[in-house]
N, C-alpha and C positions, 0 to 999 in steps of 0.2 A: 409432558415436560419439554418435548421438542418445540411445541408451539410457544411455550413460555419463553424459551431461549430466543426464538425468532422475534417475539414481541419486544424483547430487550433490544435487539438490533434495530427494530423500527423506532423505538423511543430514542435510541442514540442518534439515529439518522435524522429524526425529527428535530432534535436539539441542534445538530450541526446545520441543518437546512435553515432553521429559524435564525440562527446567528448570521449565516451567510446572506440570507435574504435581507436582513436588517441592514447589513453593510452594503448590499447591492443597491437598495433603494436610497441610501445616503450618498452614493457615489455620484459626483458631478458628471453630467454629460458633456460632450465637446462644447456645447453652447454655454456651459456653466450652470445650467439649471439642474436641480435635483431630479433624479429619475424616480417617479412615483406612479403607481398604477392609477390610471384615470378613473373618474367616476363613470359608471355605465351610462351611456347616453340614453336619454329618454326616447326609446324607440316605440313606434306604434305597435299594436298587437299584431301577431302573425296571422296572415290569412289561413283559412282551414285547408287550403290546397292551392297549388300553383303548377303551371307547366310552361317550360320554355319551348318556344316554337323555332322552327328553322335550324334545328341541329341535325346535321347529316349523320347517318350511321354507316360505318364501314366495318365489316367483320375483320378480326385480326388474322394476319398470316401466322406462320409457325413462330412461336415464342415472341409474338409481336404485340403483346398486350399494351405495353407502354406507348410505342409509336402510334398504334391505332387509336388508343384512348385520347392522347393529346391531340391528334389530328381531328377526331370527332369533336372535341371541345372547341378547337379553333374555328371549326366550320360555322359556329354560331356568329362569328364576326366576319364571315365572308371568305375565309381561307379556302382556297380551291385545290390545293395539292392532296394527293392521297398519302397513305401511311408510308409509302416507299421512301419519300424524302426524309421523313423523321427517322426511319429505321437506318438509312444510310449514314446518318450523322450519329445517332444515339448508339447503334449496335452494328458496326461494320461487319462483325462476325455473325453469320446467320444463326448459329447455335447459342448465342449469348442468352443466358437464362434470366438475366436481370438488368433492368434499367432503373437506376435510382431516381427518387423524386427530384433531387437537386439537378440531375442531368436533364430531366424533362423541362424543368423551369429554365435552365440555361438554354435549352433549344429554343424555347419561346422567346426568351429575352435577348438572344444574340443572333438567331438564325432566321427569324421570321420578320424581316424588316418591311415587307410589303403591306403589312397591316400594323396599326399602332396598338399592339396588344401585349400584355405582360402576364407573368405568372409568379406567384409566391407560394412558399411552402410554410405551413403552420401546423402546430400540434395541439393536442388536448381539446379537440373540437367536441361539440355536443350535438344532439339531434336538432336543437333549436338553432345552433350555428348554421347547420346545413340548410334548414328551412329558410332562415333569414337571408342567406346568400341566394338561394334559388328564387325566393319571392322578390328579391331586388334585382333579378335578372343577371346574376353572375353564375355562369356554369362552374361547377365545382367537382373536382376529382378527389376521390379518397383511395387510400391503399388499405387493404384488408386481407385477413386470412381467407382461404378459399379451398373447397374440395367439392366441386360441382358434380351432380349426377348428369348423365349416367356413367361417366368415365370413372369417377371415384379413384383418382390417381394419388390420393394422399394430400396432406396439407401443403399448400403453397401460397405464395403471395399473389395478389391480383389488384389491378386498378379498376375502379368503377367510375363512370361519368354519371353524375346525378343531374337529371333534367326536369324532375318534378316530384311532387309529393301529394298525398291525399290523406288528411287526418281521419276522414270517415272510414276508410279501409285500413288505416294505419300502415301505409306503405310509401316507400320511395319508388319513383319510376327512374330506371337507369338505362343507359346505353351500355350494356355489358358486351364488350367486344368478343367474348368467347361464346356467350349464350344467344344474344340477339338484341335488337332494338326494343325499347320500352319494356324491358324485363323488370318485374316488380319484386321488391324485397321488403319484408316487414321491418318496422322500426326495431323490434327486438333482435332480429337477425343482424341488421346493420350494426347495432350497438355492440353485440357480442363479438362479431368478427373484426370489427373496426378496432377494438381494443388491442388486437394482436400487433398493430402497427402504431401504437401511441396516439390513436385517434387523429392520424395525419390527414390534412386536407389541403387542397391546392386550388384556390380561386383563380379563374382566368378573367382578366379585366382589361378594359380599354383605358388608355392614358387619361382620357377626358373624364373618366369616372373614378379616378383614384380617391378623391375626397369622399365620394359616396361609399367606397369600400372601407375607408377609415371609419366612417360613421357606423357601418354595419359591424365591423370587427371590434370597435372600441379599443381597449388597451391591448388586445391581442394583435393589433396591427404592428405594434412594436415587437421585434423579433425576440429580444431578450425577456421582456415581460411575458410574452407568450410562452416561452419555455418554462419560466417560473410557475405560471399558471398550470401548465401541463404536468409539471412535477408535483404540484399540490394534488392534482387529480389522482395520479399514480400512487402517491403516498397514502391518500385516503383509502384507495382500493386495497393496498397491501395491509393497511391497518385493519380493515374490515375482514379480509381473508388472507391470513399470513401464508397460505399455500398457493396464492394466485401468482403463477409463474409469469404471466404477462404483465401484471402490475409491477412485479419486481424488475422485469426486463425493461419496462418503460421508465421506471425510476433510474435505472442505469443509463438509459439513453438520454434522459433529461439532465442527469448529473454530468454526463459527458459533454453535452452541448454547453453546459455552464463551466466546463473545465475543472470540475470537482472530481478528479479521477480516482482518488482513494474511495470516496463514497460510491462512485459508479462501480468500481470493482467489487465492493461488498455487495451491492445490489445485484450485479450480474452473477456473482457466485451463488447468491440465494436463489435466483431464477433457475440456475442450472440444476438445482437439487430436485426439480419437479418435472423432469422429462420434457424439455422443450422440443418442438418439432425439429427433426434432423435437418430440414431445409431452412431453418431460421437464418442461418448465416450465409445463405445465398442472397439475402435481401437487406439485412440490417447489420451494420458493421461497427456500431458504437463500442461493442465489447472489445474489438481489436484496438480501437483508439484508446480506450481506458487502460487496457493491459499494457499497451505500448508505453503509455506515459507513466506507468508505475514500474516499468522494467520487467514485466512478465513475458519475456520474449519466447520462452519455451512453450508457454500456453498458446501463444499466437500461432506458433508453428504447428502445434497439435491440432488446432482448429483448421488451419489451412490444409493440413494433410487429410483431415477428415472430409473436407470438401472435395479434395482430389479423389478420394476413395468412394464417395457415396453415389456415384452414377450421374452426377450433374454439376456439382460444384466446380469441376474443372473447366466449365464453360462460364465462369464468372471472373471477370478481370480482377476484382478485388481480392480474390483468393491469392493471386500471385503478388499483387501490390502489398498486401499486409505481410505476406511471407517475406517479401523483400525488406520491408521495414524492420521486421524481427531480425533478419540476418544482419542488417545494418546495425541494429542495436547490440548484437552479439559481436560486432567487430569483423564480420565475415563479408568484406566488401565485394569480392568477386561473386559470391553466391547472391548477394543482395542485388547486384546489377543484373545478373541472369534472371532473377525473378521479376525485376522491374521491366526488363526487356520482354519477358513472356507476357506481362500485362499489356504492354504496348503493341506487341505483335497481335494480340487478341483484339485490342481496341486502340488504334493510334490516336484517338481523340480523348483518351482518358488523362485529363490534365494532372491529377495528383501524381501519377506515375512519371509523367514528363518532368514535373517540378522536383520530385524526389531524386530522380536520376541526375538531373542537372546539379543539384546540391551535392550529391554523392561524388560526382566526377570532379567537382570544384575543390574537394578536400585533398 
């Protein structure tokens, strides 16, 4: 009976998505042209294997997965700095447990001016997406769930830099900043743990090859179309298995990106029924955004308090930022400012807290 009720929710959400997507694709772009998914470009068959050369490996320092991984990726284009430069900008606090994908992309796009290289964040990737990027000589970073041996510290988030693949053995070759260079993971492993982060991928590309990247990604080069495509993947997975907590969570994330906050909240509520990893909200914050936009401020404060109490979430600036937004929503201006100040004390470069505090003080 429980699964039947869940299926009713899925059907209802499917109807809402269908109507919204129809409206989305009919919406004029700034140029006046209708936004429609492009036909998949006629791409050549994938090679059965590929390996990127000249990618330097540097093992991560403490909690330094993000800075080390982005530094390793940039080395393909001749970047000479070590991870310290990225860490100083991305996570001024040594104990910071999380660097978000958008922050890593911003580091590349705004701080690395000595090489003409850029990064973008996309979702809903497939194994073929990764292979096609690698075989076209684009280093690509993914974010995924992780619990490596021998430490077995429990589920956490982790970035991997993919530098090759081999169909004969069914493996990707990665520079895993925690384990080591040329670490191999099976396709099945990657697909399973990559789902935990909405199949997020981050191509690193030179400005001169932007058109090549457009060809490789097809309609997923467009950010909004990419999110719609990712939503369809998550929706199909939730339909196939109504108890798939990560599919539901990914639906919530994609609805949030599309500013469909009621639908996002329903999806997140469903995901929470199936025992999400307690560290989930160290890394992914769409649930805070969705609940904020539907006025569920007390739930946001509950999540923030759970982070503060779980032995690590207090080292995540978003914990304080979203607590500040919730206090702001409840009309508690002084407590909101205190929380935003705590986020900025932890990471002075955290732009969302800077912007929120400026807006709050202007009222």
